Steps between C-alpha positions, in 0.01 A plus 500: 500500500650353180849605605549172685438297184749707309760477779460122503543483125816721503648303790434170320682632192797619703521182704494291179777711349706464821454125495593472129811714545630329813512808723502482879283804564339795328609831651301760301211518260452806282139518380357754260137578588288716274311776676183395317554129558232500775765391755505692830870510589449495879270192474751333268788560748293360789410188301863465388629515859252229602563276200882495499503341844372182335765478226817304461725765343335836572460524875738797525426644153464878478221626273582807294181626327557737209180686417459553122296799391186444304557665162242505216541584132249698291471379141336828396762754609790247522595605858543318825354608836482386863205263528451542874449873463268502201346154452400384159431840341808671353563827685660651189228448237209363706480185287431148621703319237760406763664195644714414801873471423652434846384457852271199505751217542677319782847392388790334676788728407786339692572222748815510711605168647799317640 
């Protein structure tokens, strides 16, 4: 379960930002999670709930996960398509000259603090 490592890394980043900006507590964390990022959202939430209990600023922090669709682009037919429905092969032309455009990252979108 690699989710715990990612949770710890994200929390470390947010705690450092809170410390550097002199906030008293972090209320909400908006996190974009790509649907092909290999993160299982339920596992991530469970790890997050466990990990924030051990923080200085995030003990009451709400996690808002925004799932970003996996979208690929086909260089042959110049179209995009939903990666999770079709995989690497373009459903429009059948070609494999494709690459992932969105949906593989984990990004801190917003931090709300007081």
